[in-house]
C-alpha positions as CSV (number, residue, x, y, z in Angstrom):
1,M,57.7,-17.7,193.3
2,L,53.5,-16.9,193.7
3,K,51.3,-19.7,194.0
4,C,47.4,-20.2,193.8
5,V,45.0,-22.6,194.9
6,A,41.8,-22.9,193.4
7,M,38.8,-24.9,194.7
8,L,36.4,-26.4,192.2
9,K,33.3,-28.3,192.2
10,A,32.6,-31.0,189.4
11,K,29.8,-30.1,187.1
12,Q,26.2,-32.0,188.7
13,G,25.8,-35.2,186.6
14,L,29.8,-36.0,186.1
15,S,31.2,-39.1,187.7
16,R,34.1,-38.6,189.5
17,D,36.1,-40.5,186.4
18,Q,34.2,-38.3,183.4
19,F,35.5,-35.2,185.7
20,I,38.9,-36.2,185.6
21,E,39.0,-37.4,182.3
22,Y,37.6,-33.8,180.8
23,Y,39.4,-31.9,183.6
24,E,42.9,-33.3,182.0
25,S,42.2,-34.2,178.3
26,N,40.3,-30.7,177.6
27,H,40.2,-27.7,180.2
28,A,44.0,-28.5,181.5
29,P,45.6,-28.0,177.7
30,L,43.2,-25.3,177.1
31,I,44.4,-23.5,180.1
32,L,48.0,-24.1,179.6
33,K,47.5,-22.6,175.7
34,L,46.0,-19.5,176.7
35,M,48.2,-18.8,179.9
36,P,51.3,-18.9,179.3
37,E,52.2,-17.1,182.4
38,I,51.9,-20.3,184.5
39,R,55.2,-21.9,185.8
40,E,53.7,-24.8,187.2
41,Y,49.9,-26.6,187.3
42,R,48.8,-29.5,189.3
43,R,45.6,-30.7,189.8
44,N,44.8,-32.5,193.6
45,F,41.6,-34.6,192.6
46,F,40.0,-36.1,196.1
47,E,39.6,-39.2,196.4
48,T,36.4,-40.8,198.9
49,E,38.4,-43.8,200.4
50,G,40.4,-43.0,203.7
51,A,38.8,-39.6,203.7
52,F,38.7,-38.2,206.8
53,E,35.0,-35.6,207.4
54,F,33.5,-33.8,210.1
55,G,30.4,-31.9,209.9
56,A,29.6,-30.8,206.8
57,A,30.4,-32.4,203.2
58,R,33.2,-31.9,201.1
59,Q,32.1,-28.8,198.9
60,F,34.8,-29.4,195.8
61,D,36.0,-32.0,194.1
62,V,39.8,-31.1,193.2
63,V,42.4,-28.3,194.4
64,T,44.4,-27.0,191.5
65,E,47.5,-25.4,192.2
66,L,49.2,-22.5,190.3
67,W,52.5,-21.4,190.3
68,F,53.9,-18.4,188.4
69,E,57.7,-16.9,188.4
70,D,56.8,-13.5,190.3
71,R,54.0,-11.2,191.1
72,A,54.2,-9.4,187.9
73,A,53.8,-12.9,185.9
74,Y,50.5,-13.5,187.9
75,D,49.2,-9.7,187.2
76,R,50.0,-10.7,183.9
77,F,48.1,-13.9,184.2
78,V,45.3,-11.8,185.6
79,E,45.4,-8.7,182.6
80,R,45.1,-11.8,180.3
81,S,42.2,-13.6,181.9
82,T,40.1,-10.2,181.4
83,D,40.7,-10.3,177.2
84,P,36.8,-10.7,176.1
85,D,38.1,-13.5,173.4
86,I,40.4,-15.7,176.1
87,A,37.8,-15.0,179.1
88,R,35.1,-16.1,176.6
89,Q,36.9,-19.8,175.4
90,I,37.5,-20.1,179.1
91,A,33.9,-20.0,180.5
92,E,32.3,-21.9,177.5
93,D,34.9,-24.7,178.7
94,E,34.4,-24.6,182.4
95,E,30.5,-25.0,181.6
96,N,31.2,-28.2,180.4
97,V,33.4,-29.1,183.8
98,F,32.9,-26.9,186.9
99,D,30.1,-25.7,188.6
100,R,31.2,-22.2,188.4
101,G,29.4,-20.5,191.1
102,A,31.2,-22.8,193.4
103,T,35.0,-21.7,192.6
104,R,37.0,-20.3,194.8
105,M,40.7,-18.7,193.9
106,Y,43.4,-17.6,196.3
107,I,47.0,-16.3,196.5
108,V,48.8,-18.1,199.6
109,E,51.7,-18.2,201.6
110,E,53.3,-21.7,201.2
111,R,55.7,-22.8,204.0
112,S,56.8,-26.3,204.8
113,S,58.6,-28.2,207.6
114,P,61.9,-29.3,206.8
115,S,62.1,-32.4,204.8
116,R,63.2,-35.8,206.7
117,A,64.7,-36.9,203.4
118,P,68.7,-36.6,202.8
119,A,69.2,-34.2,200.2
120,G,70.1,-37.0,197.8
121,T,67.0,-39.1,198.3
122,R,65.2,-35.5,197.7
123,H,67.3,-35.2,194.1
124,E,66.4,-38.5,193.5
125,L,62.4,-38.6,193.8
126,R,62.7,-35.4,191.6
127,E,64.4,-37.3,188.7
128,L,61.7,-40.7,189.2
129,H,58.7,-37.6,188.4
130,D,60.9,-35.9,185.6
131,E,61.2,-39.2,183.8
132,R,57.4,-40.3,184.5
133,D,56.4,-36.9,183.0
134,I,58.6,-37.6,179.9
135,V,57.2,-41.2,179.4
136,R,53.4,-39.8,180.1
137,Q,54.1,-37.4,177.6
138,L,55.4,-39.8,174.5
139,S,52.4,-41.8,175.5
140,R,50.4,-38.9,175.4
141,F,51.8,-38.0,172.1
142,A,51.2,-41.6,170.4
143,R,47.5,-40.9,171.2
144,I,47.3,-37.6,169.4
145,L,48.6,-39.3,166.5
146,D,46.0,-42.2,166.5
147,R,43.1,-39.8,167.5
148,K,45.0,-37.1,164.9
149,E,44.0,-34.5,167.4
150,W,46.6,-32.2,165.4
151,D,46.0,-28.9,167.9
152,A,47.1,-31.1,170.5
153,L,50.8,-31.5,169.6
154,E,51.8,-28.4,171.1
155,Q,51.1,-30.3,174.6
156,V,54.3,-32.3,173.8
157,F,56.1,-30.2,171.0
158,A,58.2,-27.1,171.5
159,T,57.1,-24.6,169.0
160,D,60.4,-24.0,168.1
161,L,61.5,-27.4,167.9
162,T,63.7,-29.0,165.0
163,F,62.9,-32.3,163.8
164,E,64.2,-35.3,161.0
165,Y,62.2,-37.5,160.2
166,G,63.9,-39.3,156.9
167,E,63.1,-36.4,154.4
168,G,65.6,-33.6,155.6
169,E,65.9,-31.0,159.0
170,K,62.9,-29.1,159.5
171,S,61.8,-26.5,162.2
172,G,58.5,-25.7,164.0
173,L,55.7,-27.1,165.1
174,S,53.5,-25.9,162.0
175,A,56.1,-27.6,159.7
176,L,55.7,-30.8,162.0
177,T,52.4,-30.8,162.2
178,E,52.1,-30.6,158.2
179,Q,54.4,-33.7,158.3
180,M,52.1,-35.9,160.5
181,R,48.8,-34.8,158.9
182,R,50.9,-35.7,155.1
183,Y,50.5,-39.3,155.7
184,L,47.7,-40.0,158.5
185,D,45.1,-38.2,157.2
186,I,44.9,-40.0,154.2
187,C,45.4,-43.4,155.7
188,G,42.4,-45.3,158.2
189,G,43.2,-46.6,161.6
190,T,46.6,-46.3,163.5
191,Q,48.1,-47.6,166.2
192,H,51.6,-46.0,167.6
193,L,53.3,-48.4,170.1
194,L,56.4,-46.9,172.3
195,G,58.7,-49.2,174.2
196,S,62.0,-49.7,175.4
197,I,62.1,-46.0,176.6
198,L,65.5,-44.6,178.2
199,V,65.3,-41.4,179.8
200,D,68.9,-39.5,180.8
201,L,67.9,-36.2,183.1
202,D,70.1,-33.6,183.4
203,G,68.3,-30.9,185.5
204,D,66.0,-29.1,183.3
205,T,66.9,-31.2,179.5
206,A,66.3,-34.7,178.7
207,I,67.4,-37.1,176.2
208,S,65.4,-39.7,175.4
209,R,65.2,-42.8,173.1
210,A,62.3,-44.9,172.9
211,Y,61.4,-47.8,170.1
212,V,58.3,-47.4,168.1
213,Q,55.8,-49.7,166.0
214,A,53.5,-47.6,163.6
215,R,51.1,-49.8,162.2
216,H,48.5,-48.3,159.3
217,Q,45.2,-49.5,158.2
218,R,43.7,-48.1,154.5
219,T,40.8,-45.6,155.1
220,N,37.4,-47.6,155.0
221,D,39.0,-51.1,154.8
222,P,39.7,-52.4,158.7
223,V,40.4,-55.9,157.7
224,G,42.5,-55.1,154.5
225,P,46.3,-54.7,153.6
226,I,48.5,-52.7,156.3
227,F,51.6,-50.7,156.5
228,D,54.2,-50.9,159.3
229,S,57.2,-48.9,160.0
230,N,59.6,-49.4,162.9
231,G,62.5,-47.7,164.3
232,E,63.7,-45.4,167.1
233,Y,62.5,-41.6,168.2
234,V,65.5,-39.9,169.6
235,D,64.3,-37.0,171.8
236,R,65.9,-33.7,172.9
237,W,63.7,-32.4,176.3
238,E,63.6,-29.0,178.2
239,R,61.6,-27.9,181.0
240,R,59.5,-25.1,179.6
241,P,57.0,-23.4,181.6
242,Q,54.1,-25.2,180.5
243,G,56.0,-28.4,181.2
244,W,58.5,-31.1,179.4
245,R,58.7,-30.3,175.8
246,I,60.5,-31.4,172.5
247,V,63.0,-29.5,171.2
248,R,64.6,-31.6,168.5
249,R,63.5,-35.1,167.4
250,D,64.9,-37.8,165.3
251,A,63.1,-40.5,163.9
252,I,65.2,-43.3,163.0
253,W,63.7,-45.8,160.9
254,A,64.9,-49.5,160.9
255,T,62.3,-51.6,158.9
256,Q,59.0,-51.2,157.2
257,S,56.7,-54.1,155.6
258,G,53.3,-53.9,154.0
259,D,51.8,-51.9,151.4
260,P,52.9,-48.6,151.0
261,A,50.3,-47.1,149.1
262,I,48.4,-46.9,152.0
263,L,50.9,-44.0,153.3
264,Y,52.1,-43.3,149.6
265,P,49.6,-43.2,147.4
266,T,49.9,-43.6,144.1
267,H,48.8,-41.6,141.4
268,D,47.7,-41.9,137.5
């Protein structure tokens, strides 16, 4: 694969935490959305503790690594970046987080020394990273629902997914978005708690099972009735160019309690 590194400086006035939060929650998802040629995308944020600095002060706050399948994929990435609409979206968002004049980006030739870890250990480490990424994706999904950030569902689900939430099998990201909004747009605050997560990996695919407890309040009535749904998400995952994505979800509901009118309003 072909690799690029970008050295980026935070916009003046942003704290380290603010910089990381904006990059991870806004800019990185935007880049993945606009640039499907990126095979892998990593951000390495500098820590001040334990740093070795000699002479001049550090000029950057993060080193970003971008991998592409080959030179042709990189050339498509470069061509796409010149599209006026894409260039505008990226530039406008970069103004919120980077000192754009300090940005440097290079193609690099990556070399490594032989690993001292046994092959089995390397495999185990890869699986640990994959399991962590899937668990983080599930956590991201819960927050997307509670914040009603519907455009962000594509960060977790494949556009060609199929799903079953108890109303018959459906397919496509737009259908899933409609399913979520049909109930959650009409209620107030929610909290989706996921736990007892099991992940079984098989190369570039995986199956996860996660218990879910979803609590819902009525709009503008924070101390009023609630409605709870409890069950399990059974998800099939695939490793896609943008990362792990759910390609199949089955929601298996076990119990429901409270006032169903919060999600299923009655009509006179």
